[in-house]
N, C-alpha and C positions, 0 to 999 in steps of 0.2 A: 611810139605813141599809139594808143588805142583809139577805137572809134566807138561812139555811143549812138543809140537810137531808142527813142521812147515815144509811143503813141498811146493815148488813152481814149477809150470810147465809153461814154456814160449812158446807161440804160436804166433810168429810174434809180433805185437804190443799189443797182449793180454797176460795177465798173470792170471793163476788160482792158488789160494793159498789155501792149505789145512792145517787146524789146528785142535786142539781139540775142538775149539769153532764152527767149521763148515767150509763151503766153501765160499770164497770171490773171487771176480774177479776185475781186474783193466785193464785199457786201457790208452795208451798215451805214450808220450816220455818225454824228459827232460823239455820242456817248459810247457806242460800242461798234467796233470795226473788226471784221474778220477778213484776212487775206490769205490766199493760197499762192505760193510762189511757183515758178516753172520747175523747180527741182523737187517739189512735193511737200515742202514745209508749210505749216500753217502758223500764222501770227494772229493773236487776239489782242486788241488794244481796248482799254477801258479808260475813259476820261471822266473824272469826277469834278464837281464844282470846287473852286479854290485853287485850280491849277495842278491837281494831282493827276498823274498819268501812269498807268500800269500796262506793261506789255508782256505777254507770255508766248513762247514759241513751242510748237509741238511737231513731232516727227523728225526723222533724220534726213539728211541731204542725200538725194539719189545721185550717184556718180554717173556722169555722161561719158560715153565712149565715142570719140569722133573718128 
């Protein structure tokens, strides 16, 4: 059984997310949202009126060596 931890700190349009995987950060509002994950990938989400939602990921996953 695994364990999970998540804490989010909001600073205006910025959000810092803390988890057991590392620190990520995000920026944006309801229409456009950009997130950078702890392993270096970026996700861009766009929400359009009428319920349309498009997400695009950029970058490769960086491998962690423990």
